[in-house]
C-alpha atoms as one frame of an Amber mdcrd trajectory, in Angstrom:
protein
-104.120  77.809 100.057-104.787  80.486 102.633-104.007  84.564 101.887-103.424
  86.737 104.068-103.682  90.429 104.119-100.923  92.580 105.483-101.813  96.658
 106.479 -98.220  98.555 107.104 -98.216 101.426 108.362 -94.384 102.308 107.514
 -93.898 105.129 109.820 -94.574 103.348 113.093 -94.251  99.730 112.206 -97.882
  98.898 113.005 -99.536  96.379 110.879-103.164  94.218 110.612-103.146  90.866
 109.172-106.543  89.265 107.694-105.965  85.769 107.142-108.373  84.142 104.031
-108.826  80.415 104.037-109.349  77.878 101.692-108.802  76.878  97.894-110.025
  80.904  97.169-107.623  82.438  99.689-105.293  83.948  97.809-107.560  85.235
  95.267-110.021  86.886  98.452-106.718  88.232 100.463-106.003  89.842  95.951
-109.483  91.325  95.660-109.618  93.365  99.160-106.536  94.523  98.532-107.413
  95.949  95.035-110.629  97.456  96.990-109.069  99.168  99.161-106.347 100.723
  97.009-109.239 101.869  94.723-110.487 103.283  97.751-107.866 105.218  98.537
-108.321 105.869 102.489-105.223 104.103 102.415-102.822 104.323  99.666-101.151
 107.769 101.043 -97.153 107.042 101.186 -97.875 106.286 105.266 -99.847 103.218
 104.879 -98.092  99.340 102.639-101.165  96.769 101.738-100.302  93.479 100.414
-102.006  90.365  99.605 -99.803  87.692 100.126 -99.834  83.714  99.205 -98.347
  80.734 101.848 -99.731  77.496 103.400 -99.320  79.619 106.915 -99.017  82.499
 108.998 -95.780  81.633 110.022 -94.315  81.280 106.775 -95.538  84.781 106.089
 -93.847  85.975 109.312 -90.463  83.875 108.073 -89.999  85.911 104.214 -92.230
  89.303 104.592 -90.664  89.628 108.453 -90.346  93.815 108.016 -93.474  93.969
 108.282 -94.139  92.116 111.371 -91.773  94.071 113.855 -94.497  96.566 115.017
 -97.588  96.257 117.114-101.053  94.211 115.471-103.663  97.525 115.657-106.597
  97.409 113.000-106.635 100.378 111.059-110.438  99.683 109.463-112.792  96.414
 110.397-112.102  93.666 107.245-114.175  91.044 106.374
C-alpha cells in the first residue's frame, strides 16, 4: 500500500505531498514524518505533518480533503 507524506501549513493552506510507492510505502512515509519531526524545522505551530496510507492519492484527497484546499508548493526537498 502506498504511503503519503503531507506537510500542511495551517495559516495559508499550502501543502506539499510526497508519495512513497510499493509494499513498504506506508513505512517510508511514517519514517520520513518522524525524521522531520525530530529535526524540528517544520514542527512549529504553523505546520502539520501527516503520514497516511491509501491505495491512491484520490482516496486521500477525499478522506482528508482539508489538506487540499490551498496551493501545492514545495517547502523542503524530499526523496
